[in-house]
C-alpha positions as CSV (number, residue, x, y, z in Angstrom):
1,M,-95.2,-11.4,-6.3
2,K,-91.6,-11.0,-5.3
3,A,-89.4,-8.2,-6.6
4,V,-85.7,-9.1,-6.4
5,R,-82.4,-8.4,-8.1
6,I,-80.7,-11.7,-9.3
7,P,-76.9,-11.7,-9.5
8,F,-75.7,-12.4,-13.1
9,I,-74.1,-15.8,-12.3
10,L,-77.2,-17.0,-10.5
11,F,-79.3,-15.8,-13.4
12,L,-77.3,-18.0,-15.8
13,L,-77.8,-21.0,-13.5
14,V,-81.5,-20.7,-13.2
15,F,-82.2,-19.3,-16.7
16,S,-83.0,-22.5,-18.4
17,F,-85.4,-23.6,-15.6
18,T,-87.3,-20.3,-15.5
19,A,-87.4,-20.0,-19.3
20,Q,-89.1,-23.4,-19.5
21,L,-91.7,-22.2,-17.0
22,S,-92.3,-18.9,-18.7
23,H,-92.7,-20.5,-22.1
24,A,-95.0,-23.4,-21.1
25,Q,-98.4,-22.8,-22.7
26,C,-101.5,-22.7,-20.6
27,T,-103.8,-25.3,-22.2
28,E,-106.1,-26.6,-19.4
29,L,-109.6,-25.4,-19.0
30,G,-109.8,-22.4,-16.7
31,Q,-106.2,-21.3,-17.4
32,N,-107.3,-18.8,-20.0
33,P,-109.8,-16.0,-19.8
34,S,-112.1,-17.5,-22.5
35,T,-112.4,-20.8,-20.5
36,A,-112.7,-19.3,-17.0
37,F,-114.4,-21.2,-14.2
38,P,-118.0,-19.9,-13.6
39,V,-118.3,-18.6,-10.0
40,C,-121.0,-19.2,-7.5
41,G,-120.7,-16.7,-4.7
42,T,-121.8,-19.2,-2.0
43,S,-119.2,-21.9,-2.9
44,I,-115.6,-22.5,-1.9
45,F,-113.4,-23.5,-4.8
46,Q,-110.8,-26.0,-4.1
47,Q,-107.9,-26.0,-6.5
48,T,-105.8,-29.0,-5.5
49,T,-103.0,-28.5,-8.0
50,V,-101.9,-25.7,-10.2
51,P,-100.3,-26.6,-13.6
52,L,-97.1,-24.6,-14.3
53,C,-97.4,-22.3,-17.3
54,S,-97.3,-18.7,-18.5
55,S,-98.3,-17.1,-21.8
56,H,-98.8,-13.3,-21.5
57,S,-97.4,-10.3,-19.7
58,L,-99.8,-8.2,-17.7
59,Y,-100.4,-4.5,-17.1
60,V,-100.6,-3.6,-13.5
61,P,-101.6,0.1,-12.9
62,N,-99.0,2.3,-11.2
63,C,-96.5,-0.6,-10.8
64,A,-93.2,-0.5,-12.6
65,G,-89.8,-2.2,-12.1
66,A,-91.0,-5.8,-12.2
67,A,-92.3,-8.1,-14.9
68,Y,-95.9,-9.1,-14.3
69,E,-97.4,-12.1,-16.1
70,N,-100.1,-14.7,-15.9
71,R,-97.9,-17.1,-14.1
72,N,-99.5,-20.5,-13.2
73,P,-103.0,-18.9,-13.5
74,Y,-106.6,-19.9,-13.1
75,W,-109.4,-17.5,-14.2
76,Y,-112.9,-17.1,-12.6
77,K,-115.8,-15.4,-14.2
78,F,-118.9,-14.0,-12.6
79,T,-121.7,-11.4,-13.1
80,C,-122.8,-8.9,-10.5
81,Y,-126.6,-9.1,-9.8
82,T,-126.7,-6.5,-7.0
83,S,-124.3,-3.7,-6.7
84,G,-122.0,-3.6,-3.7
85,T,-118.6,-4.5,-2.4
86,L,-116.7,-7.8,-3.2
87,G,-114.9,-9.7,-0.5
88,F,-112.9,-12.9,-1.0
89,V,-109.9,-14.9,0.3
90,I,-107.4,-17.0,-1.5
91,T,-105.8,-19.4,1.0
92,P,-102.7,-21.3,-0.2
93,N,-102.6,-25.0,0.6
94,T,-98.9,-24.3,1.5
95,L,-99.0,-21.1,3.5
96,A,-95.4,-20.2,2.6
97,D,-96.5,-19.8,-1.1
98,D,-97.0,-16.5,-2.7
99,Y,-100.3,-16.0,-4.6
100,D,-101.3,-12.8,-6.5
101,W,-104.5,-11.7,-8.1
102,Q,-106.1,-9.1,-10.3
103,L,-109.8,-8.2,-11.0
104,Y,-111.0,-7.0,-14.4
105,D,-114.3,-5.6,-15.6
106,I,-114.9,-7.2,-19.1
107,T,-118.5,-6.1,-19.6
108,G,-119.3,-6.3,-23.3
109,L,-115.7,-7.2,-24.2
110,N,-113.8,-10.2,-25.4
111,P,-112.3,-11.8,-22.3
112,D,-108.8,-11.9,-23.9
113,E,-108.8,-8.1,-23.8
114,V,-107.3,-8.5,-20.3
115,Y,-104.0,-8.8,-22.0
116,T,-104.3,-5.6,-24.1
117,N,-106.9,-3.3,-22.6
118,R,-105.4,-1.1,-19.8
119,N,-108.6,0.5,-18.9
120,I,-110.5,-2.5,-17.4
121,V,-108.3,-3.3,-14.3
122,V,-110.5,-2.9,-11.2
123,T,-108.0,-3.7,-8.5
124,G,-105.5,-6.4,-7.5
125,N,-102.6,-7.3,-5.1
126,W,-99.1,-8.4,-6.2
127,S,-97.4,-8.3,-2.8
128,G,-94.4,-10.6,-2.5
129,S,-95.5,-11.7,1.0
130,S,-96.8,-15.3,1.4
131,G,-100.0,-16.5,3.0
132,P,-103.7,-15.7,2.4
133,T,-104.5,-12.8,0.0
134,G,-107.7,-11.2,-1.3
135,A,-110.0,-8.3,-0.7
136,S,-111.3,-7.3,2.7
137,A,-112.2,-4.2,4.7
138,S,-108.7,-4.1,6.2
139,G,-106.9,-4.1,2.8
140,V,-104.9,-1.2,1.3
141,G,-106.7,1.3,-0.9
142,F,-104.4,0.7,-3.9
143,I,-102.8,-2.1,-5.9
144,Q,-99.9,-3.4,-3.9
145,C,-97.0,-3.8,-6.4
146,A,-94.4,-6.6,-6.4
147,S,-92.2,-6.5,-3.3
148,D,-89.5,-8.2,-1.3
149,P,-91.2,-10.7,1.1
150,A,-89.1,-9.3,3.9
151,Q,-91.0,-6.0,3.6
152,N,-94.1,-7.9,4.7
153,F,-96.5,-5.7,2.6
154,N,-100.2,-6.2,3.1
155,T,-101.5,-9.0,0.8
156,F,-105.1,-7.7,1.0
157,A,-106.7,-4.9,-1.0
158,Q,-109.8,-3.0,0.0
159,M,-113.0,-4.5,-1.3
160,P,-113.8,-3.1,-4.7
161,T,-117.3,-1.9,-5.6
162,L,-119.1,-4.0,-8.3
163,T,-121.9,-2.7,-10.5
164,A,-125.0,-4.7,-11.2
165,G,-125.1,-6.1,-14.7
166,H,-121.4,-6.0,-15.2
167,E,-119.2,-9.0,-15.9
168,Y,-115.9,-9.6,-14.2
169,L,-112.8,-11.9,-14.5
170,L,-110.6,-12.7,-11.5
171,L,-107.1,-13.9,-12.2
172,V,-105.4,-16.0,-9.5
173,S,-101.7,-16.3,-10.2
174,H,-99.4,-18.7,-8.3
175,F,-96.0,-16.8,-8.2
176,T,-94.3,-19.7,-6.4
177,N,-93.3,-22.2,-9.0
178,T,-94.9,-25.3,-7.4
179,Q,-98.1,-27.1,-8.2
180,S,-99.5,-26.7,-4.7
181,G,-103.0,-25.4,-4.9
182,Y,-105.4,-23.1,-2.9
183,S,-108.9,-22.5,-1.9
184,L,-111.0,-19.5,-3.1
185,S,-114.0,-18.3,-1.0
186,F,-116.2,-15.3,-1.4
187,G,-117.7,-13.4,1.5
188,G,-117.7,-10.2,3.6
189,G,-118.9,-7.9,0.8
190,T,-122.4,-6.6,-0.1
191,A,-122.4,-7.4,-3.8
192,V,-124.5,-10.4,-5.0
193,I,-122.6,-12.5,-7.6
194,T,-124.9,-15.5,-7.3
195,D,-127.3,-15.9,-10.2
196,P,-130.8,-15.8,-8.6
197,T,-132.3,-17.7,-11.6
198,E,-133.2,-21.3,-11.0
199,P,-132.4,-23.8,-13.8
200,H,-135.2,-25.1,-15.9
201,L,-136.0,-26.8,-19.2
202,S,-136.9,-24.2,-21.8
203,K,-137.5,-25.8,-25.3
204,V,-137.2,-29.0,-27.3
205,I,-136.6,-29.0,-31.0
206,P,-136.9,-32.3,-32.8
207,D,-134.5,-32.9,-35.7
208,C,-135.6,-33.9,-39.2
209,D,-135.2,-37.7,-38.6
210,G,-137.3,-37.6,-35.4
211,Q,-134.5,-39.4,-33.6
212,T,-132.5,-36.4,-32.4
213,L,-133.7,-33.8,-30.0
214,T,-132.1,-30.4,-29.3
215,V,-132.8,-29.3,-25.7
216,I,-132.4,-25.7,-24.7
217,L,-132.2,-24.7,-21.1
218,N,-133.0,-21.3,-19.5
219,K,-129.4,-20.9,-18.1
220,K,-126.1,-22.7,-18.1
221,V,-125.5,-25.8,-16.0
222,R,-122.4,-27.7,-15.1
223,C,-121.0,-30.0,-17.8
224,N,-120.1,-32.6,-15.1
225,S,-123.8,-32.8,-14.1
226,L,-124.7,-34.4,-17.5
227,T,-124.2,-38.1,-18.1
228,A,-123.0,-39.2,-21.5
229,A,-125.9,-41.6,-21.8
230,G,-128.4,-38.9,-21.1
231,T,-129.9,-40.9,-18.2
232,E,-131.5,-37.8,-16.8
233,F,-134.0,-37.7,-19.7
234,S,-137.0,-39.7,-20.9
235,V,-139.6,-39.2,-23.6
236,T,-143.3,-40.1,-23.5
237,A,-143.1,-42.4,-26.5
238,A,-143.8,-46.0,-25.9
239,G,-140.6,-48.1,-26.2
240,N,-138.4,-45.2,-27.0
241,T,-135.5,-44.2,-24.8
242,V,-132.7,-41.7,-24.7
243,I,-129.4,-43.4,-25.5
244,S,-126.9,-40.5,-25.5
245,A,-126.4,-36.8,-24.6
246,T,-123.8,-34.6,-26.2
247,T,-122.9,-30.9,-26.4
248,A,-120.1,-29.0,-28.1
249,Q,-120.0,-26.4,-25.3
250,C,-118.1,-28.5,-22.9
251,S,-115.1,-28.9,-25.1
252,S,-114.1,-25.3,-24.3
253,G,-115.8,-24.6,-21.0
254,F,-117.4,-25.8,-17.8
255,D,-121.0,-25.2,-18.5
256,L,-123.7,-25.6,-21.2
257,D,-127.2,-24.4,-22.0
258,T,-127.8,-26.5,-25.2
259,L,-127.5,-30.2,-25.6
260,T,-128.4,-32.9,-28.1
261,L,-130.3,-36.2,-27.2
262,R,-130.2,-39.3,-29.4
263,L,-133.3,-41.6,-29.1
264,S,-133.3,-45.3,-29.6
265,A,-135.7,-45.0,-32.5
266,P,-137.4,-42.3,-34.6
267,L,-140.5,-40.7,-33.2
268,P,-143.8,-41.1,-35.0
269,P,-145.8,-38.0,-35.8
270,G,-147.5,-36.5,-32.8
271,D,-147.2,-34.6,-29.5
272,F,-144.6,-35.7,-26.8
273,K,-143.1,-34.6,-23.6
274,L,-139.4,-34.6,-22.5
275,V,-139.1,-35.4,-18.8
276,I,-136.0,-34.8,-16.6
277,G,-135.1,-36.8,-13.5
278,D,-132.0,-37.9,-11.6
279,G,-129.4,-39.6,-13.8
280,T,-127.1,-42.4,-12.9
281,D,-124.9,-39.8,-11.2
282,G,-127.6,-39.2,-8.6
283,N,-128.9,-35.8,-9.8
284,S,-130.5,-33.9,-12.7
285,L,-128.7,-31.0,-14.4
286,A,-127.2,-28.6,-11.8
287,D,-126.0,-25.0,-12.1
288,V,-122.7,-23.8,-10.8
289,C,-124.2,-23.3,-7.3
290,G,-125.5,-26.9,-7.3
291,R,-129.2,-26.0,-7.8
292,T,-130.8,-28.7,-10.0
293,I,-133.6,-28.7,-12.5
294,P,-136.6,-30.1,-10.5
295,V,-137.1,-33.9,-10.9
296,G,-140.2,-34.6,-13.0
297,E,-140.1,-31.2,-14.9
298,E,-141.3,-31.7,-18.4
299,V,-141.5,-29.7,-21.7
300,S,-143.9,-30.4,-24.5
301,F,-142.9,-30.6,-28.2
302,R,-144.4,-31.9,-31.4
303,Y,-142.8,-33.9,-34.2
304,D,-144.1,-33.8,-37.7
305,P,-142.3,-35.4,-40.6
306,P,-140.5,-32.8,-42.6
307,M,-142.3,-31.1,-45.4
308,P,-140.9,-28.8,-48.1
309,I,-140.6,-25.3,-46.9
310,Y,-141.4,-21.9,-48.3
311,A,-139.6,-18.6,-47.6
312,D,-141.6,-16.9,-44.9
313,S,-140.5,-13.3,-45.4
314,I,-138.3,-10.8,-47.2
315,G,-136.2,-8.5,-45.1
316,T,-137.0,-4.8,-45.0
317,A,-135.5,-3.4,-48.2
318,G,-134.3,-0.1,-46.8
319,C,-133.2,2.8,-48.9
320,A,-131.6,2.0,-52.3
321,P,-131.0,-1.6,-51.4
322,D,-128.2,-3.5,-53.2
323,K,-128.9,-6.6,-51.2
324,I,-132.2,-8.4,-50.5
325,K,-132.5,-10.9,-47.6
326,V,-134.9,-13.9,-48.0
327,Y,-135.7,-15.6,-44.7
328,F,-136.8,-19.3,-44.2
329,P,-138.5,-21.0,-41.2
330,K,-135.9,-23.8,-41.3
331,K,-132.2,-23.8,-41.9
332,I,-131.1,-24.0,-45.5
333,D,-128.1,-26.2,-46.6
334,C,-125.6,-23.6,-47.7
335,S,-124.0,-26.0,-50.2
336,T,-127.3,-25.9,-52.3
337,I,-127.3,-22.1,-52.6
338,S,-126.1,-21.2,-56.2
339,P,-123.3,-18.6,-55.7
340,D,-124.4,-16.9,-58.9
341,G,-127.8,-16.2,-57.5
342,S,-129.6,-18.2,-60.3
343,D,-131.9,-19.8,-57.7
344,F,-133.8,-16.5,-57.6
345,S,-135.0,-13.7,-59.9
346,I,-136.6,-10.3,-59.1
347,T,-139.2,-8.4,-61.2
348,G,-140.9,-5.1,-60.6
349,P,-141.2,-1.5,-61.7
350,S,-137.5,-1.3,-62.6
351,A,-135.2,-4.0,-63.9
352,V,-133.2,-5.9,-61.2
353,T,-130.3,-8.2,-61.9
354,I,-129.1,-10.7,-59.2
355,T,-125.3,-11.2,-59.4
356,G,-124.8,-13.5,-56.4
357,A,-126.3,-15.3,-53.4
358,S,-124.9,-16.4,-50.0
359,G,-126.1,-17.3,-46.5
360,N,-125.0,-16.4,-43.0
361,C,-123.7,-20.0,-42.7
362,V,-122.9,-21.7,-39.4
363,N,-122.0,-25.3,-39.7
364,N,-123.0,-25.0,-43.4
365,E,-126.6,-23.9,-42.5
366,S,-128.4,-20.6,-42.6
367,Y,-131.9,-19.2,-42.0
368,V,-131.4,-16.4,-44.5
369,I,-130.2,-16.2,-48.1
370,I,-128.7,-12.8,-49.1
371,L,-129.2,-11.8,-52.8
372,Q,-126.5,-9.5,-54.2
373,L,-127.9,-7.0,-56.8
374,A,-125.9,-5.6,-59.7
375,A,-127.2,-2.1,-58.8
376,P,-129.3,-0.6,-56.0
377,I,-133.1,-0.3,-56.4
378,Y,-133.9,3.4,-56.7
379,H,-137.6,3.2,-57.9
380,K,-140.5,2.7,-55.5
381,G,-143.0,-0.1,-56.0
382,N,-143.8,-3.7,-55.4
383,Y,-141.2,-6.2,-56.4
384,T,-141.5,-10.0,-56.7
385,V,-138.8,-12.5,-55.6
386,L,-139.1,-15.8,-57.4
387,L,-137.4,-18.9,-56.0
388,K,-136.7,-21.2,-59.0
389,T,-134.5,-23.9,-60.3
390,G,-130.9,-22.6,-60.4
391,N,-128.1,-23.3,-62.8
392,D,-127.1,-26.2,-60.5
393,G,-130.3,-28.0,-61.6
394,G,-132.3,-27.6,-58.4
395,T,-133.8,-25.1,-55.9
396,V,-132.3,-24.6,-52.4
397,T,-132.5,-27.5,-50.0
398,D,-133.4,-27.3,-46.3
399,E,-131.6,-28.9,-43.4
400,C,-133.8,-32.0,-43.8
401,G,-132.7,-32.5,-47.4
402,L,-136.0,-31.3,-49.0
403,Q,-135.9,-28.9,-51.9
404,S,-138.0,-25.8,-51.6
405,P,-140.7,-25.6,-54.2
406,S,-140.7,-22.8,-56.7
407,H,-142.7,-19.9,-55.2
408,T,-142.8,-16.1,-54.9
409,R,-142.6,-13.5,-52.2
410,M,-143.2,-9.8,-52.4
411,F,-141.3,-6.7,-51.0
412,T,-141.8,-3.0,-51.4
413,A,-139.1,-0.5,-52.3
414,V,-139.3,3.3,-51.9
415,D,-137.9,6.1,-53.9
416,T,-134.7,7.8,-53.0
417,V,-135.0,11.5,-52.1
418,S,-133.2,14.7,-52.8
419,A,-132.9,17.5,-50.2
420,D,-132.1,20.1,-52.9
421,F,-134.2,23.3,-52.1
422,D,-135.1,26.6,-53.7
423,Y,-135.5,30.1,-52.2
424,T,-136.9,33.5,-53.1
425,I,-135.7,36.8,-51.7
426,Q,-137.8,39.9,-50.8
427,Y,-135.1,42.5,-50.6
428,G,-135.0,45.3,-48.1
429,C,-132.6,48.1,-47.3
430,R,-131.2,46.5,-44.1
431,E,-132.8,43.1,-44.0
432,N,-134.1,40.6,-46.5
433,A,-137.0,38.1,-46.1
434,V,-136.0,34.8,-47.6
435,T,-138.5,32.0,-48.2
436,F,-137.1,28.5,-48.5
437,S,-139.1,25.6,-50.0
438,H,-138.7,22.0,-50.9
439,N,-140.7,20.3,-53.7
440,G,-141.7,17.3,-51.5
441,L,-141.1,14.8,-54.3
442,H,-140.7,11.1,-53.8
443,D,-143.0,10.9,-50.8
444,V,-140.9,13.2,-48.6
445,N,-142.8,13.7,-45.3
446,T,-140.3,15.1,-42.9
447,W,-138.2,18.3,-43.2
448,N,-135.5,19.6,-40.9
449,W,-134.2,23.1,-41.7
450,N,-131.2,24.5,-40.0
451,F,-130.3,28.2,-40.3
452,N,-126.8,29.3,-39.3
453,S,-126.7,26.4,-36.7
454,T,-129.0,28.4,-34.4
455,S,-132.6,27.4,-35.4
456,S,-134.3,24.3,-36.5
457,V,-137.6,24.2,-38.4
458,G,-139.7,21.2,-39.4
459,T,-142.0,22.6,-42.2
460,Q,-141.9,22.2,-45.9
461,T,-141.5,25.9,-46.4
462,H,-140.1,28.6,-44.1
463,T,-139.5,32.3,-44.3
464,I,-136.6,33.8,-42.3
465,V,-135.1,37.3,-42.1
466,F,-131.4,37.7,-42.8
467,P,-129.3,40.9,-42.6
468,A,-128.9,42.4,-46.1
469,T,-125.2,42.0,-45.7
470,S,-124.5,38.5,-44.5
471,N,-123.3,35.0,-45.4
472,N,-125.8,32.4,-44.2
473,Q,-125.4,28.6,-43.8
474,V,-128.6,26.7,-44.6
475,Q,-129.0,23.0,-44.3
476,L,-132.0,20.8,-45.1
477,I,-132.5,17.2,-44.1
478,V,-135.4,15.3,-45.7
479,S,-136.8,11.8,-45.4
480,N,-139.7,9.7,-46.6
481,G,-139.5,7.4,-43.6
482,V,-136.9,5.1,-45.3
483,C,-134.6,7.2,-47.5
484,S,-133.0,10.5,-46.4
485,D,-130.8,13.2,-47.9
486,T,-129.0,16.3,-46.7
487,V,-128.1,19.4,-48.7
488,S,-126.2,22.5,-47.4
489,K,-125.9,25.8,-49.1
490,T,-124.3,29.2,-48.4
491,V,-126.8,31.9,-49.1
492,I,-125.1,35.3,-49.6
493,M,-126.9,38.6,-48.9
494,D,-125.0,41.5,-50.4
495,N,-127.6,44.1,-51.4
496,E,-127.3,46.5,-48.5
497,V,-126.1,49.9,-49.7
498,K,-123.1,50.8,-47.5
499,T,-120.9,53.7,-48.6
500,S,-117.3,54.0,-47.8
501,F,-114.2,55.3,-49.6
502,E,-110.5,55.8,-49.0
503,M,-108.6,59.1,-49.4
504,P,-105.7,61.0,-47.7
505,A,-106.7,63.3,-44.9
506,I,-104.1,65.9,-45.9
507,I,-102.8,66.9,-49.2
508,C,-100.5,69.6,-50.6
509,P,-102.0,72.4,-52.6
510,E,-100.4,71.3,-55.8
511,D,-101.6,67.7,-55.5
512,L,-104.7,66.1,-56.9
513,L,-107.1,64.3,-54.6
514,E,-107.7,60.7,-55.6
515,V,-110.4,58.7,-53.9
516,K,-111.0,54.9,-53.9
517,N,-114.6,53.8,-53.7
518,T,-115.0,50.8,-51.3
519,S,-118.8,50.9,-51.0
520,T,-120.7,47.6,-51.0
521,G,-124.3,46.5,-52.0
522,L,-126.4,46.9,-55.1
523,V,-126.1,50.5,-56.2
524,D,-127.4,52.1,-59.4
525,E,-126.7,55.8,-58.6
526,W,-123.6,57.6,-57.3
527,R,-123.2,61.2,-56.2
528,W,-119.9,62.7,-55.1
529,T,-119.4,66.3,-53.8
530,F,-115.9,67.7,-53.2
531,G,-116.7,70.6,-51.0
532,N,-118.0,73.4,-53.2
533,I,-115.3,72.8,-55.8
534,S,-116.8,70.0,-57.9
535,S,-119.1,66.9,-58.1
536,S,-119.3,63.6,-59.9
537,Q,-121.8,60.9,-60.7
538,L,-119.2,58.3,-61.5
539,K,-118.6,55.3,-59.3
540,D,-114.9,56.1,-59.4
541,P,-114.5,59.8,-60.0
542,L,-111.5,61.5,-61.7
543,P,-108.8,63.1,-59.5
544,V,-109.8,66.6,-58.2
545,Q,-107.6,69.7,-58.2
546,F,-108.3,72.1,-55.4
547,P,-107.5,75.9,-55.8
548,T,-104.2,77.3,-54.4
549,N,-105.0,80.2,-52.1
550,N,-102.0,80.1,-49.7
551,I,-104.4,79.3,-46.9
552,E,-104.8,76.0,-45.2
553,T,-108.3,75.0,-46.1
554,A,-110.7,72.2,-45.0
555,Y,-113.2,70.6,-47.3
556,A,-116.0,68.1,-46.8
557,I,-115.8,65.1,-49.2
558,K,-119.2,63.4,-49.4
559,L,-120.4,60.2,-51.2
560,V,-124.1,59.3,-51.6
561,A,-125.1,55.9,-53.1
562,R,-128.7,54.8,-54.0
563,N,-130.6,51.8,-55.0
564,N,-133.6,53.3,-56.7
565,T,-135.4,50.0,-57.1
566,L,-135.4,49.3,-53.4
567,N,-135.4,53.1,-52.5
568,C,-132.4,52.6,-50.3
569,S,-129.5,55.0,-49.8
570,D,-126.5,55.6,-47.7
571,S,-123.9,58.4,-47.4
572,T,-120.5,59.0,-45.9
573,I,-118.5,62.2,-45.3
574,Q,-114.7,62.6,-44.8
575,R,-112.8,65.8,-44.0
576,L,-109.9,66.9,-46.2
577,K,-107.2,69.4,-45.3
578,V,-105.4,71.2,-48.1
579,L,-102.2,72.7,-46.7
580,N,-101.2,76.2,-47.6
581,N,-97.9,74.9,-48.7
582,C,-95.7,71.8,-48.4
583,F,-92.4,73.4,-47.7
584,I,-90.8,71.4,-45.0
585,A,-89.3,73.6,-42.3
586,V,-88.8,73.6,-38.5
587,P,-89.9,76.7,-36.6
588,S,-87.2,78.7,-34.8
589,A,-89.2,79.0,-31.6
590,F,-92.3,77.6,-29.8
591,T,-94.2,78.4,-26.6
592,P,-95.5,75.2,-24.9
593,N,-97.8,77.0,-22.4
594,N,-101.1,75.3,-23.4
595,D,-102.6,78.5,-24.8
596,G,-103.4,76.7,-28.0
597,I,-101.0,78.8,-30.0
598,N,-97.6,77.4,-31.0
599,D,-97.6,74.8,-28.2
600,Y,-95.8,72.1,-30.1
601,L,-92.7,71.7,-32.2
602,S,-92.3,69.5,-35.3
603,P,-91.4,69.8,-39.0
604,N,-94.2,71.8,-40.6
605,N,-96.1,70.4,-43.6
606,A,-93.8,67.4,-43.9
607,L,-96.5,65.5,-45.8
608,K,-94.1,64.5,-48.5
609,A,-91.2,63.5,-46.2
610,E,-90.6,59.8,-46.3
611,N,-88.4,57.9,-43.9
612,L,-88.4,60.9,-41.7
613,D,-86.2,61.1,-38.6
614,F,-86.5,64.1,-36.3
615,K,-84.4,64.6,-33.1
616,I,-84.1,67.3,-30.5
617,F,-81.1,67.7,-28.1
618,N,-80.6,70.0,-25.1
619,R,-77.5,72.1,-24.5
620,W,-75.7,69.1,-23.0
621,G,-76.3,66.9,-26.0
622,Q,-78.9,64.8,-24.4
623,L,-81.7,63.5,-26.6
624,V,-85.0,65.0,-25.4
625,F,-87.3,64.1,-28.3
626,H,-87.3,61.6,-31.2
627,S,-90.0,60.9,-33.8
628,K,-90.3,59.3,-37.2
629,D,-93.8,60.8,-37.8
630,W,-94.1,64.5,-38.6
631,T,-97.5,64.6,-37.0
632,K,-96.1,63.5,-33.6
633,K,-94.9,66.8,-32.0
634,W,-92.8,67.7,-29.0
635,D,-94.7,69.3,-26.1
636,G,-91.5,70.6,-24.4
637,K,-91.5,67.8,-21.8
638,V,-89.3,64.8,-21.1
639,N,-91.0,61.9,-19.3
640,G,-93.8,64.4,-18.3
641,I,-91.3,66.9,-16.9
642,E,-91.3,70.4,-18.4
643,Q,-87.9,71.4,-19.8
644,G,-86.5,74.8,-19.2
645,S,-86.5,77.7,-21.5
646,G,-83.5,78.0,-23.8
647,V,-81.9,77.0,-27.0
648,Y,-82.2,73.4,-28.3
649,V,-80.6,71.7,-31.3
650,W,-82.7,69.7,-33.8
651,M,-81.7,67.4,-36.7
652,L,-84.0,66.3,-39.5
653,E,-83.5,63.6,-42.1
654,Y,-86.0,62.5,-44.8
655,T,-86.5,61.5,-48.4
656,H,-88.7,63.8,-50.5
657,R,-91.6,61.7,-51.9
658,D,-91.8,63.4,-55.3
659,T,-88.1,64.0,-56.1
660,K,-86.6,61.1,-54.0
661,E,-84.0,63.5,-52.9
662,K,-82.4,62.7,-49.5
663,V,-82.4,65.7,-47.2
664,F,-80.5,66.4,-44.0
665,Q,-81.0,69.6,-42.0
666,K,-80.1,70.8,-38.6
667,G,-80.7,74.0,-36.6
668,T,-81.7,75.5,-33.3
669,V,-85.0,76.3,-31.7
670,T,-85.8,78.4,-28.7
671,L,-88.2,77.1,-26.1
672,I,-90.0,80.1,-24.5
673,R,-92.0,79.8,-21.3
């Protein structure tokens, strides 16, 4: 593909011509992915002319700056039967022409996804250079983008690796806008893309009238190997000949595996054989590689005059079915199915109402009739489907025009299930043993327990140990072989006795001690002791006043909680310091010599100082210490360096907690070493 910049005036001159080309629709067989040519890896494809057309833009990986499209295309389809590399050559009939190509892996996809799915491109080459192109051992290891022919970029890509069982599409695009064709040959790689299966007759199905035979082959053969008169075929019926052969598959493709033969007269009842030979075209049916069905091959079949048919089975009902499928051994004429479902009724352990009926109709025929129910069937038991005369005055009619007699067929439904479960708890002090159980109703026969997403158990009951303080996620999935259900619950364990409480660590001598009980668990007895001052058995005790003795005093505050039923208890102790006073003052001197006495400087007993700001300056006015927490004290150092003895200036600001008075103080302190 050539990448060029067209001057504006030249663009105007050629616009109408190129617009016509780009908008011409690709209508011939082989010019669209869905009608691609089937490929035989041993054949050379000769494309004498290439119709001019374009219909879609294309995505080319890692290539930008040019418009890529399916210009003047032909598509080829093939399957890989043995993994390996793929080699091929596209040789233009006119060597000055520019041909491009791109390979797609369409396994399991609609062929038209080549226009929309960017993840299925295998490789390609869009070089603007002319001459042969393809995939070979000397090709480049990337997709060559559109280029100026003068750059003479390589027109070959490295051979891609194909995977056995995958289906591929090869696009050959004629960038040069002429109808000169090309040849396509495969070779040089190790992949096998030739179907190893030989063609054979597979089955013959006589139609109702005994004059039409449907012939099914084991694989596809070329459409052009079948004569319209069906001269390849004969039947072992005296005086009866094949007069025509038709197939719908060749109207949109190049190959077929099903065809219809018309006989010169209806067959009598009996056993017959269909024999294949060479037709007037000199061959029997041939596959894409030219391999023919062996002359003289035959397949036996039997023709019996049509008889009224009976439904042969009811589809598996499944869980809580709201549809029932009735299957027949022959196709049913869809126009004879009453849409209101009145051709059928259902009786059984629970009332069932049919609200509609339809078929999976192809060409107005279906092997199955689907009954729509007003509500799902929830109750187990045997149910009877009755085929009867509908509101249209008749029963359903098969493909031969015969009404099906009134008759019944049985099916079995099962109960729906519930995974709701129960549990009992054997409480302990630190752990609880929890037994989970399911009632097993409605024929449940499988259980799948999941505890906190870490363990899976398959019994009807199970005992597991949980911490006495925990939130546990429990899931149960049950099934009776048809119906299933899932239930999840959060099982909360909160009986463990754990004591805890909140209180200040320091109080002023005139203040009351207030504690906040934050214990958890099932508690029926509380016991508080506040040093040797007082005690309480309330969960939330009253505030406690400690004696004023002008001495800083420490007390042990203890809480004991008990669960007498379980004989479980827990206790917690916190230390309380009651200051000798709460007069806020800064000492006049301190001795930071690490002797444990007067080593630090801070405002004393500033428990009630809010928004505190304490600063210390040296004799030169330099800030040597700053704190907003009265418990953070100066150790006489700045950045780890001891400061010299002498007088220092301090400033203190705070708001008194009780009076809300704003206080500012300053003074001096002597550092002594």
